[in-house]
Phi, psi and omega in degrees: 000320179294319178299320178294324178297315181293321176297319175297322181294317186293319178301317179294319177305309182295329177295322177288320180301310179295326171302314184293318180293322181295314178298322183287315192267335188243359177281139187297125175090338185288309181300320179296317180301315182293318179295318178297320181289332185266351184302317179301318181296315180301314180295320183287305188265354174255341186232296192292304183295313178303325179292325180286314184283328177081205185296345174298328176310322185263319189281326191287131176296339176300337184292346175299327177297318179296324177295320172298316184292315183299329181286350178274334185298309182293336182303310184296345177285338186233339184290335181295338181281350190308304177243328178298321180290325174297323184291319182295318183277005182056033178253357182298312182302320180295317177298315181288334178279355180286164182282003178293142176288156176301316179300323181292320180293313182296305179299327178293319176299309181297313181299324180292318181290319178298308180306312181298310183297316182298319181293321179292322178298320182295324181293318183295313181294324175299315179296326171293321180297313180294322177300313178297323177295322180290319179289320186284314178064020183251038183101168185283130178251138179228153175295133171308148181301317183291323177296313185294319178297306179300318180293324176297318178294312179304320179300314180299317181286326179282332177289323181290324181295314180289327176292320181294324174292317181293324182294315180297323177289319180289337174300324184256351183282147184275331183220162178301320176302316178296316182293319181297318177299320176296323185284336171302314181292322178297322183290322174302317180294327180283335187251313190268331182292324171300320179291321176296321180295319179298323177294340180271356176289150174305152186302316181298324182286326177298320180291323180297320179297312184299310174303326177292321185296317186286329185260342179225057182298329184292315182298318179295314178307314185285329175291316179296324180297313182298317181295313183293313178304313178300316177295318176298312179301313179301316179288323177298313179297322176295320181297314180298322180289334182266344181272093181235128183312304183303319180295313181294322181291326180288324177297000000 
């Protein structure tokens, strides 16, 4: 019975994911607006920067950080609509009245945003790889297996972090615009504040950290994974505790 219940839950999650993707990709105007909003990122991280940096864009283990960061960008473009959009379109009550469980609805919303953002990040990185090969002209270049594997995992974890944060914001936002504005500040906190904190460290300590990053990328990758998994789990548990049908219907 437990296995049947788990399988039914997985099917429900996929139902929500497909609903989100269908509305996102096939609704008139939605796809065009999203592509236009992401076009600057694709041009910058898929063409301009790779062309300037060259083969280091592909060879350097530091590019793993870029893989993780790029996966966060597309999430903010769609996650604000997760519940605030349903509320604006007056479809939230219909969704909550469905036989889908609260967990399936929540995880489906998060999973749709994560999958969409992760695939778009891979497209940007593939565009960067093509650009470097065209500019370099010294033979075919590919991302090292370690960089591709580690970057892919970091991308999933950071996209989940951004989506979990966005769901918490969208649950309480009255409009998509309000949710998007709040997510801008959250994105700044998640991306730029750590860099700002690093810049405040003594120069000698910064140099030591840079040397450690160059010589021990595996340890740093594992540490980053542990931290991100902890944050993702905590935010998802918080979202589950706050996602109550009765409370949302009353709101």
